[in-house]
N, C-alpha and C positions, 0 to 999 in steps of 0.2 A: 116567687121571685127567682128561684133556681132555674125553673123551666124558661122564663123570660131571658135570663142571663145566658143560658145555653143557646137559645135562638139567636141572640145578638152575636155571639161568638161564631156560630155557624155561618151567618150571613156575612160577616167580616171575612171569613176564610174563603167563602165563595167569591167575594168581590176581588180579593188578592189574586186568586187563581185565574179569574177572567182577565184582569189587567195583565198578568204574566203571559197569558196566551196571546193577547193582542200584540204585546211587544214582540213576541217571537215571530209572529206572522208578518210584522212590518219589516223584518230583516234585521233587527237589532241595531238600528241606527243609533249612533251616539249623538248627544246634544251638539248642535252646530254643524252636523254633517248635512250633505245634500239630500239624504234620504234615498239615494239610488242604491240598489242592491249591489253588494260586492261580488266579484266573480266567484263562482263556486270553485272548490278545490279541483285543480287540474285544468281549468279553463284559462285562456289568455284574456288580458285586458282588451277592451275595444280598440280596433285599429284607429290610428290618427287619421283625421280628415285631410283632404287635399289642401285646404286652407291652412291647417296646422303645420303640415309638412312644408308648405311654401313659406310660411313665416319663420320656421326654424332654418331653412336654407338661406333665406334673406339675411337672418341674424348672423349665421355662420360666415357668410360672404362679407358682411360688413366688419365682423371681427377680424377676418383674415386680411382684409384691405387695410384696416386700421394698424394692424401689426406690421404690415409691409411698408406702410407710410412712415411708421416710426423708424424701421430699420433704414429706409431710404434717407431719412433726415440724418440718422447717425452717421452714414457714410458720405454725406454731403451732396446727395443728388438733388437737383432742383425740382425734379418731377418723380412721382412714384411710378415704377415700371408697370406697365399694363399686363394683364394676365393673358397668356396665349390660349387660343381655343383648344378643345380636345383634339388629339391627333386623328387623322383620317383612318377609317377602317381599312382602307386599301391604299397603299402608297402610290403616288403618282408615277406615271411612266416618265423616266428620265431619258432625254435624248441629248446628243452632242450639240452644243451651241453652233449656230451657223458661223462659219469662218474658222472653226477650231477642229475641223475634220482632218482625218488622214485617209489614206487609200485602203487601209485594212478593214476587213469586215468582221463584225462580231467582237470589237474591242470595247473596253470600258468607255462609257460616255464621258466627255469632258464638258463641264457646264459652269456657269456663274450664278445661275438663278434656278430655284426649284419651281416647277409648274404648280402654282396655287393662286386662288383668288383672295385668300385670307391676307389681312394686313399683318404679316409676320416676316421676320428676317431671321437669319441664323448666324451666331457668333462663333468664329473659329480663331484659334490661337496657335501660331507656328513656332517651331524649333525647340524651345525649352531651355534657353540660355539663362534667363532670370528665374529664380526660384523663390518668389516672395510669399511667405506664409499669409500675409495680409490679403493677397489675391484669393486664396482658397477660402478664408474666413468671409470675405466680402461677398463672393459669389454664393457661398452656402447660405449665408444669412438672407441675402436677397432672393435666393432661389432662382437664379438666372442660369439657364442651361447653356452649356458651350461645349465645343469639341476641340481637343488638342491634337495637333499634327506634329509628331516628335521626330527629331534627328538624334541618333545615338551619340554623336560626337560631343553634344552639349548636355545630354541627360545622363550620361553614364556615371558621372560623378555623384549623382543623387537620385537613383532609381526610387527610393522610398518616398520622395516628395511627390512624385506622380502616382504612386500607389495610394497615397493619402488623397490626392486630388480625385482619383478615379471613384473613391468611396464617400466623397464629401457631400454628395447630394442623395436624396432618397432614390432616385432613378439612375444615379451614376453619371459620371463625366466620361465620355467615350475617348479613348486614346487611339490615334491613327498614325499612318506611315508618312514620314517626310524625308526618307532615306537615311542611310548610315552617316554620311559625311557631307550632305548638302552640296554635292557637286552639280555642275551644269551638265545635265544629262545628255542633251543632244550631241555634245562633243565626245561622249564615250561610246565604245563598241557596245553591241548588244550584250555581250557576256559581262562587261563591267556594269552596265546599267542593271542587269539582273542581279548581280552581286549586291549593288547598292539597295535595290528595292526589296528583293527577297530576304536579304540579310536582316534588314530592319523588320520585316514581318516576323522572322524567327526571334528577334530580340524582344519584341512586344509580346509575342506569345509565351516566351519563356518567363519573362518578368512579371507579366500581368494576367496571364491565363487565357487570353483571347487573341485570335488572329484577326487583324483588322481587315475590313472589306473596302475601306476608303483610303485613297492615297493622293497626296498633293505633291507634284514635282517642285523641287526648288526653283524659285524665281518664276514659277508658272510656266517654264519652258519644257517642251517634250517633243518627241517625234514618234513615228510609228513603232520603233523598237521599244521606246519607253512603255507604251501601252501593251505591247505584246509581252514584255517582261513582267509588267504588273499583273497582267491577266494570268500568267503562268503560275504565280504564287498566291492566288486567291482574291486579287483586287477586283471589285465589282463596279466601282465608279471613281471618277477623278474630279472632285469639286475644286474649282478655282475660286474667284471672288469678283464681286461687282463693286465693292467699296473697301477702303482700308482705313483703320482708325489709329490715331496717334493721340498723345495726351493734349495737344494744343490744336489739332485740326483733323479734318477728314480729307481723304482723296477719293475720287470717283472714277469709275470706268466709263460710265454712260455720259453722253453729251449734256443731259439735263442736270447733272450733278445732284442727283436725288435718289432716294430709296424707292424700291418697287416690291410688290408682293413676292416673297420667295427669295429676295436677294441674299447672297452669302457675304458676310462682312469678315474681313481678314484683320488680324492684328498679330503682335508678336510678344513673345516673353522677353521683355526688356525692362531695364531700370533707368535710373537717373544718369548713369554713366553713358548711356546710349542715346537717350532722347530727353526732351524737356518735361520730365515728370516720372512718376512711379507707375506701376501697374494699376493701383487703385485710381490714380489720376486719369489714366486712359479709359478705365471703365466708367468713371464719372462722365467724361466727355462723350463717349459713344452712347451711353444709355441716355443722356440728356437729349442727344440728337434723335435717337430712335424713338423715344417716348414723345418728344415734341411733335414729331411727324405723325404721331398716331399709330405706331407699330408696336408689337410685342415681340419678344425673343422666343423662338420655339426651338425644340430639340431636333437637330438635323437628322439624326438617326430614325426619327419617327416618320420621316418623309423620303429618305433615300435608302 
């Protein structure tokens, strides 16, 4: 009996050993697992397939659009702004618009539209008289790019407002030159024009750390002296505008009263004391027009 009992114990021990060995060889899978071997120490998990990456990208895009739609609804827009395409790797060559030339050679180009086939426009805001905190919040939450062209006589009472504006979006809001005192430049001598333009270059560089490369003359009026003076203090280009936005209407430069790829849209820092609405009212108006016509707003500095 003792020998038989010993044989049974030995057999049981051998069976347990065999089962343990089999489990080890199978990779130690836990109940309910796929049975696929786990990556060895120091090895990376298998790369995601193209289909997985595409699904994740589509899901992220849908999430971003849903969030933007919610923000658009919050701010009273009828339509959710469209996403602008990626900026070009090489900026387009900007030339002076026909009819806006001067006799001088090598001067900064004057233009109203940026050469592009993309359905994009550019939003620019002039002077700086109205300093509405709601504008900064609205544009930041909607992630709508824009460029500000500042005049010192109206921004000097609140430089910090525009410092906050400049850093209110991930890629920044660019601050550009609109002269010190918003004078009619063709009526001034070259020296006085240079003081107006280069003086504002100095103010923006001192207050905000960057010397602008874009300049917009007050009222859109200039002569050759204006462009010579601007060039002398670092201006590379002079964007005017193809359309102007107000809280209750749009005004158009072109005969067809419509938007075109690359058009520059002008508006102003104004409030209800100056026009029929607030800055957010104006943004609602212009964005509803832009989006309805199938355009997105892009960042001017990506193209100029």
